[in-house]
All heavy atoms as an XYZ file, in Angstrom:
935
protein
N      -8.590     10.408     -5.108
C      -7.624     10.434     -6.170
C      -8.309     10.070     -7.480
O      -9.209      9.246     -7.500
C      -6.528      9.423     -5.878
C      -5.177     10.065     -5.703
S      -3.851      8.880     -5.564
C      -4.035      8.331     -3.903
N      -7.862     10.662     -8.537
C      -8.445     10.356     -9.835
C      -7.847      9.083    -10.386
O      -6.695      8.751    -10.122
C      -8.180     11.506    -10.827
O      -6.784     11.659    -10.981
C      -8.789     12.795    -10.349
N      -8.646      8.362    -11.135
C      -8.146      7.161    -11.782
C      -8.074      7.448    -13.266
O      -9.051      7.350    -13.987
C      -9.067      5.958    -11.522
O     -10.379      6.309    -11.925
C      -9.062      5.579    -10.068
N      -6.916      7.854    -13.707
C      -6.723      8.128    -15.122
C      -5.667      7.178    -15.664
O      -4.834      6.669    -14.932
C      -6.315      9.574    -15.337
C      -5.065      9.940    -14.604
C      -4.747     11.378    -14.793
N      -3.717     11.718    -13.819
C      -3.084     12.841    -13.798
N      -3.370     13.759    -14.657
N      -2.174     13.085    -12.897
N      -5.735      6.993    -16.966
C      -4.774      6.087    -17.582
C      -3.469      6.827    -17.816
O      -3.462      7.893    -18.424
C      -5.330      5.563    -18.893
C      -6.517      4.656    -18.702
C      -6.925      4.025    -19.987
C      -8.084      3.088    -19.709
N      -8.452      2.340    -20.882
N      -2.384      6.290    -17.318
C      -1.093      6.940    -17.540
C      -0.686      6.850    -18.998
O      -1.012      5.888    -19.695
C      -0.144      6.162    -16.642
C      -0.807      4.857    -16.421
C      -2.283      5.093    -16.525
N       0.049      7.863    -19.451
C       0.453      7.909    -20.848
C       1.677      7.070    -21.153
O       1.784      6.469    -22.208
N       2.614      6.993    -20.218
C       3.864      6.287    -20.472
C       4.189      5.381    -19.292
O       3.622      5.527    -18.201
C       5.023      7.293    -20.641
O       5.189      8.005    -19.408
C       4.753      8.284    -21.744
N       5.107      4.437    -19.470
C       5.516      3.590    -18.344
C       6.104      4.396    -17.192
O       5.905      4.062    -16.026
C       6.569      2.670    -18.961
C       6.246      2.628    -20.405
C       5.685      3.978    -20.739
N       6.823      5.501    -17.499
C       7.377      6.338    -16.432
C       6.260      6.966    -15.606
O       6.320      7.020    -14.381
C       8.227      7.466    -17.014
C       9.635      7.107    -17.319
C      10.387      8.357    -17.711
C      11.816      8.041    -18.021
N      12.567      9.231    -18.370
N       5.228      7.451    -16.285
C       4.102      8.058    -15.591
C       3.390      7.020    -14.741
O       2.996      7.295    -13.608
C       3.110      8.673    -16.600
O       3.819      9.549    -17.461
C       2.017      9.429    -15.893
N       3.232      5.819    -15.270
C       2.576      4.746    -14.519
C       3.356      4.429    -13.249
O       2.768      4.239    -12.176
C       2.452      3.500    -15.392
N       4.685      4.370    -13.354
C       5.514      4.089    -12.188
C       5.368      5.181    -11.141
O       5.239      4.920     -9.954
C       6.982      3.958    -12.606
C       7.914      3.630    -11.439
C       9.374      3.691    -11.832
N       9.771      4.957    -12.384
C      10.038      6.059    -11.651
N       9.920      6.035    -10.347
N      10.413      7.180    -12.228
N       5.371      6.451    -11.592
C       5.251      7.566    -10.664
C       3.896      7.555     -9.970
O       3.812      7.748     -8.756
C       5.445      8.903    -11.390
C       5.449     10.084    -10.426
C       5.534     11.409    -11.129
N       4.301     11.818    -11.747
C       3.273     12.373    -11.102
N       3.323     12.570     -9.815
N       2.190     12.729    -11.743
N       2.829      7.309    -10.716
C       1.494      7.300    -10.113
C       1.332      6.135     -9.132
O       0.670      6.268     -8.103
C       0.425      7.242    -11.202
C       0.315      8.498    -12.063
C      -0.721      8.317    -13.156
C      -0.003      9.716    -11.222
N       1.950      5.003     -9.429
C       1.899      3.867     -8.511
C       2.640      4.206     -7.215
O       2.166      3.930     -6.112
C       2.519      2.646     -9.177
C       2.422      1.401     -8.344
C       2.691      0.168     -9.192
N       2.656     -0.983     -8.333
C       3.737     -1.658     -7.953
N       4.923     -1.294     -8.380
N       3.625     -2.695     -7.156
N       3.800      4.821     -7.357
C       4.572      5.253     -6.198
C       3.802      6.303     -5.403
O       3.789      6.285     -4.175
C       5.908      5.810     -6.669
O       6.623      6.365     -5.613
N       3.149      7.211     -6.112
C       2.371      8.270     -5.474
C       1.259      7.677     -4.599
O       1.035      8.133     -3.479
C       1.772      9.176     -6.544
C       0.848     10.230     -6.018
C       0.245     11.025     -7.147
C      -0.771     12.001     -6.628
N      -1.289     12.860     -7.688
N       0.564      6.659     -5.113
C      -0.509      6.030     -4.335
C       0.032      5.429     -3.034
O      -0.590      5.531     -1.980
C      -1.201      4.959     -5.163
C      -2.181      5.508     -6.161
C      -3.093      4.432     -6.699
N      -2.381      3.313     -7.298
C      -2.010      3.235     -8.572
N      -2.274      4.217     -9.396
N      -1.379      2.178     -9.018
N       1.207      4.807     -3.112
C       1.811      4.223     -1.915
C       2.186      5.285     -0.898
O       1.996      5.123      0.307
N       2.707      6.409     -1.378
C       3.098      7.500     -0.487
C       1.866      8.100      0.180
O       1.844      8.361      1.379
C       3.879      8.580     -1.268
C       5.232      8.038     -1.714
C       4.065      9.833     -0.431
C       5.926      8.904     -2.746
N       0.795      8.312     -0.602
C      -0.402      8.965     -0.068
C      -1.141      8.084      0.934
O      -1.907      8.569      1.750
C      -1.343      9.366     -1.208
C      -0.846     10.558     -1.980
C      -0.907     11.849     -1.166
N      -2.279     12.229     -0.983
C      -2.851     12.474      0.179
N      -2.169     12.378      1.286
N      -4.112     12.809      0.251
N      -0.914      6.757      0.886
C      -1.512      5.888      1.902
C      -0.925      6.181      3.276
O      -1.597      6.044      4.287
C      -1.243      4.428      1.565
C      -2.306      3.818      0.722
C      -2.149      2.315      0.643
N      -2.459      1.926     -0.723
C      -1.580      1.474     -1.604
N      -0.325      1.307     -1.270
N      -1.936      1.167     -2.820
N       0.345      6.582      3.292
C       1.056      6.774      4.552
C       1.120      8.231      4.991
O       1.206      8.507      6.181
C       2.490      6.248      4.417
C       2.557      4.789      4.106
C       3.950      4.375      3.744
C       3.952      2.959      3.206
N       5.067      2.678      2.352
N       1.111      9.175      4.041
C       1.333     10.585      4.350
C       0.020     11.348      4.278
O      -0.678     11.305      3.274
C       2.343     11.204      3.353
C       2.497     12.683      3.575
C       3.677     10.503      3.462
N      -0.294     12.051      5.369
C      -1.499     12.869      5.402
C      -1.205     14.118      6.215
O      -0.479     14.064      7.209
C      -2.650     12.087      6.035
O      -3.798     12.885      6.068
N      -1.751     15.245      5.792
C      -1.491     16.504      6.468
C      -2.653     16.945      7.337
O      -3.803     16.651      7.052
N      -2.327     17.663      8.405
C      -3.339     18.232      9.286
C      -3.125     19.743      9.336
O      -2.187     20.264      8.741
C      -3.211     17.663     10.717
O      -1.926     18.019     11.233
C      -3.362     16.165     10.728
N      -3.971     20.450     10.066
C      -3.812     21.900     10.176
C      -2.518     22.245     10.915
O      -1.859     23.226     10.599
C      -5.009     22.509     10.887
N      -2.148     21.440     11.927
C      -0.936     21.697     12.693
C       0.313     21.307     11.910
O       1.356     21.943     12.021
C      -0.936     20.911     14.017
C      -2.057     21.272     14.962
C      -3.351     20.550     14.605
O      -3.308     19.372     14.174
O      -4.419     21.177     14.739
N       0.208     20.222     11.148
C       1.350     19.718     10.383
C       0.875     19.367      8.966
O       0.575     18.207      8.669
C       1.922     18.497     11.084
C       3.276     18.114     10.546
C       4.016     17.219     11.508
N       5.329     16.979     10.945
C       5.922     15.795     10.928
N       5.342     14.766     11.477
N       7.101     15.667     10.390
N       0.790     20.374      8.089
C       0.264     20.128      6.743
C       1.228     19.343      5.868
O       2.412     19.194      6.181
C       0.039     21.529      6.190
C       0.915     22.408      6.981
C       1.096     21.768      8.316
N       0.696     18.882      4.758
C       1.473     18.106      3.787
C       2.076     19.058      2.756
O       1.369     19.827      2.126
C       0.543     17.101      3.103
C       1.152     16.287      2.020
C       0.217     15.167      1.598
N      -1.087     15.626      1.193
C      -1.492     15.764     -0.081
N      -0.672     15.483     -1.069
N      -2.706     16.172     -0.363
N       3.401     19.011      2.607
C       4.084     19.815      1.593
C       4.132     18.966      0.325
O       4.895     18.012      0.232
C       5.498     20.180      2.046
C       6.256     21.234      1.241
C       7.448     21.727      2.029
C       6.676     20.818     -0.116
N       3.283     19.296     -0.641
C       3.166     18.544     -1.875
C       3.926     19.252     -2.991
O       3.814     20.461     -3.154
C       1.691     18.411     -2.258
C       1.411     17.391     -3.335
S       1.544     17.955     -5.038
C       0.457     19.323     -5.100
N       4.717     18.499     -3.728
C       5.530     19.038     -4.822
C       4.999     18.499     -6.137
O       4.691     17.313     -6.253
C       7.007     18.593     -4.659
C       7.830     19.068     -5.827
C       7.569     19.093     -3.360
N       4.869     19.379     -7.132
C       4.553     18.952     -8.486
C       5.543     19.621     -9.419
O       5.816     20.815     -9.288
C       3.129     19.339     -8.898
C       2.833     18.979    -10.330
C       2.581     17.670    -10.685
C       2.844     19.942    -11.319
C       2.338     17.328    -12.004
C       2.603     19.614    -12.636
C       2.341     18.297    -12.987
N       6.100     18.849    -10.320
C       7.021     19.442    -11.281
C       6.561     19.102    -12.684
O       6.257     17.955    -12.993
C       8.460     18.991    -11.034
C       8.711     17.526    -11.190
C      10.179     17.199    -10.931
N      10.411     15.775    -10.990
C      10.729     15.115    -12.090
N      10.834     15.735    -13.234
N      10.937     13.817    -12.054
N       6.491     20.123    -13.513
C       6.218     19.913    -14.931
C       7.547     20.045    -15.665
O       8.601     20.182    -15.037
C       5.205     20.939    -15.438
O       5.760     22.240    -15.428
N       7.511     20.040    -16.975
C       8.760     20.172    -17.720
C       9.395     21.544    -17.531
O      10.606     21.682    -17.584
C       8.519     19.917    -19.210
C       8.258     18.458    -19.485
O       8.673     17.593    -18.718
N       7.550     18.175    -20.555
N       8.571     22.574    -17.311
C       9.089     23.932    -17.187
C       9.072     24.501    -15.778
O       9.902     25.324    -15.446
C       8.258     24.881    -18.044
C       8.539     24.780    -19.488
C       7.849     25.903    -20.200
N       8.089     25.765    -21.633
C       7.961     26.732    -22.483
N       7.561     27.915    -22.075
N       8.190     26.537    -23.752
N       8.090     24.118    -14.980
C       7.873     24.788    -13.702
C       7.810     23.808    -12.539
O       7.635     22.606    -12.726
C       6.589     25.610    -13.749
C       6.610     26.696    -14.768
N       7.353     27.849    -14.611
C       6.024     26.803    -15.979
C       7.201     28.624    -15.662
N       6.400     28.003    -16.523
N       7.924     24.381    -11.335
C       7.807     23.616    -10.099
C       6.755     24.303     -9.237
O       6.747     25.529     -9.121
C       9.149     23.570     -9.345
C       8.993     22.898     -7.999
C      10.188     22.851    -10.165
N       5.876     23.519     -8.646
C       4.805     24.042     -7.807
C       4.879     23.348     -6.456
O       5.171     22.151     -6.390
C       3.434     23.747     -8.418
C       3.281     24.149     -9.858
C       3.716     23.320    -10.887
C       2.704     25.368    -10.200
C       3.579     23.677    -12.217
C       2.558     25.738    -11.524
C       3.000     24.888    -12.525
O       2.865     25.259    -13.841
N       4.602     24.078     -5.386
C       4.587     23.484     -4.046
C       3.411     24.058     -3.274
O       3.098     25.245     -3.394
C       5.887     23.783     -3.317
N       2.755     23.211     -2.487
C       1.607     23.629     -1.694
C       1.688     23.003     -0.317
O       2.196     21.893     -0.165
C       0.302     23.144     -2.315
C       0.014     23.579     -3.693
C      -1.280     22.960     -4.188
O      -2.194     22.700     -3.422
N      -1.356     22.709     -5.473
N       1.146     23.700      0.668
C       0.933     23.118      1.988
C      -0.556     22.835      2.091
O      -1.376     23.750      1.981
C       1.376     24.072      3.092
C       2.870     24.353      3.158
C       3.185     25.264      4.337
C       3.669     23.072      3.267
N      -0.906     21.572      2.307
C      -2.292     21.142      2.246
C      -2.729     20.549      3.581
O      -2.045     19.713      4.157
C      -2.476     20.083      1.136
C      -2.037     20.665     -0.199
C      -3.914     19.600      1.074
C      -1.945     19.653     -1.316
N      -3.901     20.997      4.053
C      -4.563     20.406      5.209
C      -5.532     19.372      4.658
O      -6.595     19.721      4.134
C      -5.293     21.496      6.006
C      -6.098     20.931      7.159
O      -6.040     19.718      7.403
O      -6.803     21.725      7.819
N      -5.184     18.080      4.751
C      -6.014     17.025      4.171
C      -7.299     16.790      4.951
O      -8.277     16.307      4.389
C      -5.218     15.719      4.084
C      -4.151     15.785      3.015
O      -4.453     16.274      1.915
O      -3.011     15.365      3.282
N      -7.320     17.137      6.228
C      -8.516     16.943      7.033
C      -9.632     17.870      6.538
O     -10.760     17.455      6.306
C      -8.222     17.190      8.532
C      -9.480     17.098      9.353
C      -7.171     16.203      9.022
N      -9.284     19.146      6.342
C     -10.271     20.123      5.874
C     -10.339     20.172      4.352
O     -11.300     20.692      3.784
C      -9.924     21.503      6.412
N      -9.309     19.660      3.676
C      -9.288     19.692      2.222
C      -8.964     21.063      1.657
O      -9.500     21.439      0.621
N      -8.085     21.815      2.345
C      -7.745     23.168      1.905
C      -6.248     23.318      1.670
O      -5.440     22.726      2.381
C      -8.151     24.204      2.972
C      -9.616     24.327      3.137
N     -10.440     24.844      2.173
C     -10.422     23.993      4.176
C     -11.685     24.833      2.605
N     -11.704     24.302      3.812
N      -5.911     24.156      0.700
C      -4.526     24.554      0.496
C      -4.266     25.756      1.383
O      -4.972     26.755      1.301
C      -4.274     24.921     -0.977
O      -4.501     23.764     -1.771
C      -2.851     25.404     -1.179
N      -3.265     25.673      2.239
C      -2.973     26.740      3.186
C      -2.011     27.766      2.590
O      -2.207     28.970      2.747
C      -2.383     26.150      4.465
C      -3.233     25.058      5.127
C      -2.479     24.437      6.283
C      -4.561     25.617      5.583
N      -0.953     27.304      1.939
C       0.079     28.175      1.376
C       0.564     27.541      0.075
O       0.619     26.316     -0.030
C       1.278     28.309      2.350
C       2.362     29.175      1.768
C       0.837     28.851      3.694
N       0.914     28.363     -0.904
C       1.465     27.818     -2.144
C       2.545     28.738     -2.697
O       2.593     29.923     -2.365
C       0.372     27.616     -3.186
O      -0.138     28.862     -3.588
N       3.397     28.170     -3.548
C       4.436     28.927     -4.241
C       4.796     28.166     -5.510
O       4.660     26.949     -5.569
C       5.670     29.085     -3.357
N       5.239     28.901     -6.525
C       5.645     28.255     -7.772
C       6.595     29.151     -8.545
O       6.787     30.322     -8.213
C       4.429     27.927     -8.638
O       3.914     29.099     -9.224
N       7.159     28.592     -9.605
C       8.056     29.359    -10.459
C       7.282     30.267    -11.407
O       7.882     31.083    -12.095
C       8.952     28.420    -11.287
O       8.121     27.491    -11.981
C       9.943     27.689    -10.417
N       5.974     30.157    -11.443
C       5.146     31.003    -12.307
C       4.908     32.396    -11.733
O       4.420     33.276    -12.432
C       3.777     30.350    -12.523
C       3.711     29.237    -13.545
C       2.334     28.612    -13.534
C       4.032     29.759    -14.918
N       5.236     32.582    -10.463
C       4.922     33.838     -9.791
C       5.719     35.008    -10.335
O       6.821     34.851    -10.843
C       5.169     33.698     -8.286
C       4.223     32.716     -7.656
C       4.575     32.436     -6.227
O       5.591     32.961     -5.736
O       3.830     31.669     -5.597
N       5.148     36.190    -10.174
C       5.775     37.439    -10.585
C       7.075     37.637     -9.806
O       7.146     37.375     -8.613
C       4.822     38.554    -10.213
C       4.482     39.657    -11.169
C       4.699     39.505    -12.635
O       3.968     38.776    -13.293
O       5.603     40.176    -13.121
N       8.102     38.099    -10.474
C       9.365     38.408     -9.805
C      10.235     37.204     -9.509
O      11.198     37.301     -8.748
N       9.906     36.055    -10.089
C      10.726     34.867     -9.863
C      11.966     34.955    -10.752
O      11.857     35.182    -11.951
C       9.929     33.602    -10.176
C      10.642     32.365     -9.783
N      10.692     31.927     -8.480
C      11.375     31.491    -10.501
C      11.409     30.825     -8.428
N      11.829     30.542     -9.644
N      13.163     34.797    -10.183
C      14.380     34.931    -10.995
C      14.496     33.810    -12.023
O      14.181     32.656    -11.737
C      15.501     34.843     -9.963
C      14.910     34.106     -8.829
C      13.452     34.462     -8.799
N      14.917     34.157    -13.215
C      15.110     33.165    -14.271
C      16.495     32.551    -14.101
O      17.480     33.054    -14.618
C      14.974     33.819    -15.633
N      16.560     31.501    -13.329
C      17.827     30.822    -13.056
C      17.725     29.386    -13.560
O      16.775     29.033    -14.254
C      18.103     30.851    -11.557
N      18.683     28.574    -13.187
C      18.621     27.162    -13.561
C      17.424     26.520    -12.863
O      16.959     27.013    -11.832
C      19.911     26.461    -13.157
O      19.974     26.342    -11.755
N      16.911     25.426    -13.387
C      15.747     24.781    -12.771
C      15.972     24.393    -11.308
O      15.081     24.548    -10.472
C      15.518     23.549    -13.639
C      16.092     23.907    -14.956
C      17.266     24.797    -14.661
N      17.173     23.911    -10.986
C      17.454     23.505     -9.606
C      17.501     24.724     -8.685
O      16.942     24.713     -7.584
C      18.768     22.690     -9.543
C      19.159     22.400     -8.109
C      18.616     21.396    -10.313
N      18.127     25.804     -9.132
C      18.180     27.027     -8.326
C      16.787     27.637     -8.168
O      16.438     28.140     -7.103
C      19.122     28.036     -8.973
N      15.977     27.568     -9.206
C      14.606     28.075     -9.136
C      13.794     27.292     -8.113
O      12.990     27.857     -7.378
C      13.927     27.986    -10.497
O      14.516     28.861    -11.405
N      14.013     25.988     -8.070
C      13.290     25.151     -7.114
C      13.642     25.512     -5.685
O      12.778     25.531     -4.809
C      13.595     23.677     -7.364
O      13.155     23.307     -8.641
N      14.907     25.805     -5.442
C      15.312     26.207     -4.098
C      14.646     27.522     -3.708
O      14.204     27.705     -2.584
C      16.826     26.332     -4.000
C      17.282     26.614     -2.583
C      18.794     26.574     -2.431
O      19.499     26.317     -3.423
O      19.258     26.797     -1.298
N      14.546     28.439     -4.665
C      13.874     29.718     -4.413
C      12.410     29.501     -4.069
O      11.868     30.158     -3.185
C      13.992     30.628     -5.654
O      15.366     30.755     -5.999
C      13.412     31.991     -5.381
N      11.758     28.571     -4.764
C      10.356     28.253     -4.469
C      10.243     27.706     -3.049
O       9.334     28.071     -2.296
C       9.785     27.249     -5.495
C       8.424     26.733     -5.058
C       9.675     27.906     -6.857
N      11.164     26.843     -2.648
C      11.160     26.297     -1.283
C      11.328     27.385     -0.237
O      10.638     27.396      0.783
N      12.249     28.317     -0.483
C      12.456     29.431      0.450
C      11.211     30.312      0.542
O      10.801     30.712      1.636
C      13.650     30.274      0.003
C      15.034     29.677      0.248
C      16.094     30.435     -0.527
C      15.345     29.695      1.733
N      10.613     30.602     -0.602
C       9.412     31.443     -0.635
C       8.242     30.768      0.086
O       7.504     31.398      0.832
C       9.052     31.734     -2.086
C       8.045     32.846     -2.248
C       7.834     33.172     -3.700
N       8.995     33.890     -4.217
C       9.177     34.182     -5.485
N       8.300     33.813     -6.385
N      10.248     34.837     -5.877
N       8.105     29.458     -0.112
C       7.047     28.711      0.557
C       7.256     28.711      2.067
O       6.316     28.905      2.839
C       7.002     27.277      0.034
C       5.884     26.419      0.598
C       4.572     26.754     -0.097
C       6.201     24.953      0.424
N       8.496     28.512      2.507
C       8.803     28.497      3.935
C       8.512     29.857      4.566
O       7.969     29.933      5.669
C      10.262     28.120      4.153
N       8.847     30.911      3.865
C       8.588     32.264      4.377
C       7.090     32.491      4.583
O       6.658     32.978      5.619
C       9.143     33.285      3.372
C       8.875     34.729      3.728
C       9.337     35.651      2.605
O      10.407     35.404      2.035
O       8.600     36.612      2.320
N       6.297     32.086      3.605
C       4.838     32.248      3.708
C       4.254     31.356      4.802
O       3.315     31.734      5.496
C       4.179     31.935      2.373
C       4.511     32.962      1.320
C       3.936     32.589     -0.013
N       4.377     33.546     -1.022
C       4.251     33.375     -2.314
N       3.694     32.264     -2.782
N       4.674     34.283     -3.154
N       4.820     30.157      4.945
C       4.340     29.237      5.979
C       4.626     29.796      7.367
O       3.766     29.736      8.261
C       4.994     27.877      5.813
N       5.808     30.338      7.566
C       6.152     30.906      8.868
C       5.261     32.105      9.193
O       4.881     32.307     10.343
C       7.627     31.301      8.905
C       8.615     30.128      8.859
C      10.042     30.636      8.778
C       8.430     29.209     10.045
N       4.902     32.891      8.186
C       3.977     34.010      8.405
C       2.597     33.507      8.812
O       1.882     34.173      9.552
C       3.856     34.870      7.142
C       5.067     35.712      6.853
C       4.957     36.431      5.514
O       4.023     36.222      4.750
N       5.940     37.282      5.232
N       2.222     32.319      8.339
C       0.931     31.730      8.686
C       0.980     30.943      9.986
O      -0.027     30.374     10.404
C       0.459     30.791      7.566
O       0.277     31.505      6.382
N       2.166     30.861     10.593
C       2.308     30.143     11.857
C       2.578     28.662     11.703
O       2.402     27.890     12.643
N       3.015     28.227     10.540
C       3.307     26.815     10.287
C       4.817     26.622     10.328
O       5.556     27.295      9.616
C       2.757     26.379      8.911
C       1.244     26.569      8.867
C       3.142     24.943      8.613
C       0.665     26.470      7.475
N       5.277     25.703     11.184
C       6.711     25.455     11.308
C       7.091     24.025     10.920
O       8.193     23.769     10.499
C       7.181     25.712     12.738
C       6.991     27.148     13.175
C       7.765     27.432     14.438
N       7.679     28.834     14.811
C       8.346     29.823     14.223
N       9.127     29.544     13.223
N       8.212     31.061     14.626
N       6.156     23.095     11.074
C       6.448     21.690     10.827
C       5.516     21.150      9.748
O       4.316     21.419      9.764
C       6.262     20.909     12.124
O       6.562     19.562     11.929
N       6.064     20.394      8.802
C       5.276     19.840      7.704
C       5.627     18.375      7.478
O       6.607     17.864      8.014
C       5.507     20.621      6.385
C       5.069     22.057      6.514
C       6.948     20.542      5.941
N       4.811     17.707      6.669
C       5.072     16.348      6.213
C       5.389     16.459      4.729
O       4.623     17.068      3.977
C       3.834     15.455      6.424
C       4.107     14.056      5.934
C       3.408     15.448      7.863
N       6.495     15.878      4.275
C       6.917     16.034      2.882
C       6.297     14.957      2.009
O       6.382     13.766      2.299
C       8.444     15.989      2.784
C       8.966     16.367      1.435
C       8.831     17.662      0.965
C       9.586     15.426      0.635
C       9.321     18.027     -0.286
C      10.078     15.783     -0.606
C       9.941     17.077     -1.062
N       5.658     15.387      0.922
C       5.063     14.487     -0.064
C       5.746     14.758     -1.399
O       5.482     15.768     -2.040
C       3.562     14.751     -0.155
C       2.883     13.933     -1.247
O       3.523     13.021     -1.803
O       1.707     14.219     -1.537
N       6.621     13.866     -1.816
C       7.368     14.085     -3.055
C       6.547     13.719     -4.277
O       7.001     13.862     -5.418
C       8.694     13.332     -3.032
C       8.557     11.863     -2.831
C       9.902     11.189     -2.616
N       9.707      9.793     -2.289
C       9.548      8.839     -3.176
N       9.570      9.104     -4.457
N       9.361      7.592     -2.789
N       5.329     13.236     -4.078
C       4.360     13.011     -5.152
C       4.821     11.969     -6.158
O       4.512     12.044     -7.345
C       4.051     14.340     -5.844
C       2.656     14.375     -6.433
O       1.873     13.466     -6.255
N       2.369     15.435     -7.138
N       5.595     10.990     -5.716
C       6.040      9.922     -6.597
C       7.331     10.214     -7.338
O       7.871      9.336     -7.999
N       7.838     11.439     -7.239
C       9.086     11.788     -7.911
C      10.255     11.304     -7.062
O      10.159     11.232     -5.836
C       9.211     13.303     -8.101
C       8.107     13.904     -8.908
C       7.178     14.747     -8.324
C       7.984     13.633    -10.265
C       6.150     15.309     -9.062
C       6.965     14.193    -11.010
C       6.048     15.021    -10.413
O       5.040     15.568    -11.145
N      11.380     10.997     -7.722
C      12.568     10.602     -6.978
C      13.112     11.810     -6.221
O      12.993     12.941     -6.686
C      13.635     10.051     -7.913
C      13.218      8.722     -8.516
C      14.330      8.083     -9.282
N      14.752      8.954    -10.386
C      15.817      8.739    -11.133
N      16.587      7.693    -10.910
N      16.136      9.554    -12.108
N      13.713     11.572     -5.070
C      14.237     12.661     -4.238
C      15.626     13.045     -4.735
O      16.646     12.641     -4.188
C      14.276     12.227     -2.770
C      14.632     13.333     -1.833
C      13.690     14.273     -1.451
C      15.920     13.466     -1.342
C      14.013     15.302     -0.600
C      16.257     14.488     -0.484
C      15.299     15.399     -0.123
O      15.627     16.430      0.733
N      15.660     13.805     -5.815
C      16.910     14.342     -6.340
C      16.569     15.486     -7.270
O      15.415     15.704     -7.621
C      17.724     13.265     -7.064
C      17.240     12.965     -8.451
N      17.980     13.222     -9.563
C      16.057     12.472     -8.895
C      17.285     12.881    -10.643
N      16.117     12.422    -10.261
N      17.562     16.269     -7.628
C      17.347     17.362     -8.565
C      16.435     18.444     -8.024
O      16.652     18.979     -6.941
N      15.386     18.758     -8.777
C      14.494     19.859     -8.412
C      13.706     19.582     -7.136
O      13.475     20.488     -6.342
C      13.527     20.154     -9.556
C      14.227     20.718    -10.775
C      13.257     21.141    -11.829
N      12.713     19.994    -12.539
C      11.642     20.046    -13.331
N      10.987     21.156    -13.488
N      11.221     18.971    -13.960
N      13.300     18.330     -6.923
C      12.531     17.986     -5.725
C      13.417     18.131     -4.483
O      13.005     18.721     -3.476
C      11.962     16.555     -5.836
C      11.269     16.144     -4.560
C      11.003     16.471     -7.024
N      14.626     17.627     -4.542
C      15.556     17.730     -3.425
C      15.906     19.191     -3.147
O      15.958     19.621     -1.996
C      16.829     16.944     -3.740
C      17.835     16.942     -2.628
C      19.037     16.101     -2.998
C      20.067     16.118     -1.895
N      21.249     15.322     -2.269
N      16.112     19.963     -4.200
C      16.444     21.372     -4.053
C      15.312     22.144     -3.379
O      15.544     22.989     -2.509
C      16.748     21.959     -5.430
O      16.999     23.327     -5.338
N      14.076     21.858     -3.759
C      12.927     22.512     -3.140
C      12.847     22.167     -1.650
O      12.626     23.041     -0.804
C      11.636     22.093     -3.839
C      10.399     22.873     -3.451
C       9.548     23.125     -4.679
C       9.598     22.167     -2.401
N      13.063     20.898     -1.327
C      13.016     20.469      0.070
C      14.117     21.147      0.888
O      13.882     21.613      2.008
C      13.159     18.954      0.161
N      15.317     21.230      0.340
C      16.420     21.878      1.046
C      16.164     23.376      1.224
O      16.490     23.956      2.253
C      17.729     21.637      0.311
C      18.206     20.209      0.412
C      19.405     19.909     -0.457
O      19.798     20.760     -1.275
O      19.939     18.795     -0.323
N      15.554     24.001      0.219
C      15.193     25.414      0.328
C      14.170     25.655      1.417
O      14.259     26.613      2.186
N      13.190     24.752      1.519
C      12.165     24.877      2.567
C      12.795     24.696      3.942
O      12.446     25.406      4.893
C      11.057     23.853      2.330
N      13.724     23.748      4.063
C      14.407     23.549      5.338
C      15.263     24.754      5.685
O      15.298     25.199      6.840
C      15.305     22.312      5.279
C      14.549     21.025      5.387
C      15.493     19.853      5.584
N      14.753     18.614      5.555
C      14.781     17.762      4.534
N      15.502     18.007      3.476
N      14.075     16.655      4.586
N      15.942     25.301      4.692
C      16.773     26.485      4.908
C      15.912     27.676      5.325
O      16.346     28.518      6.106
C      17.518     26.837      3.617
C      18.692     27.761      3.809
C      19.352     28.116      2.488
C      19.991     26.917      1.830
N      20.714     27.287      0.587
N      14.679     27.734      4.821
C      13.754     28.808      5.162
C      13.142     28.696      6.548
O      12.516     29.632      7.018
N      13.289     27.526      7.199
C      12.809     27.391      8.560
C      11.775     26.313      8.801
O      11.350     26.096      9.935
N      11.365     25.566      7.772
C      10.415     24.478      7.968
C      11.153     23.233      8.440
O      12.294     22.991      8.042
C       9.671     24.163      6.679
C       8.687     25.213      6.176
C       8.042     24.735      4.882
C       7.617     25.495      7.215
N      10.492     22.443      9.263
C      11.091     21.180      9.719
C      10.262     20.010      9.220
O       9.038     20.032      9.306
C      11.165     21.117     11.255
O       9.863     21.283     11.792
C      12.073     22.192     11.802
N      10.954     19.005      8.671
C      10.324     17.754      8.256
C      11.377     16.694      8.069
O      12.560     16.952      8.100
C       9.483     17.898      6.980
C      10.164     18.507      5.798
C      10.754     17.708      4.829
C      10.192     19.880      5.629
C      11.353     18.270      3.714
C      10.773     20.460      4.518
C      11.373     19.661      3.568
């Protein structure tokens, strides 16, 4: 993990929470880590094998053909798209890493979309 200085108290709180989560959550090839990152405009999700250090599957709102909907609806679409790609790769079970963000809004919507798409966690 990088050690950078956080810009705001909110960022510091999130990074501190993130470190605690990453101590406990780790992904393998059989059960990768579903990592969520949200910026002000977009949402990104990846399935990561931490043992090998590889990203197995990814999806984001930046992709071509992504519907311009509300941020929460867009996040659910990203979750569905990620689940579809994961199932094509033979991945059914994941470990959820909310990356220090609270489990509500866009993060919750993405998780529910992934579950609706067929992933279990």
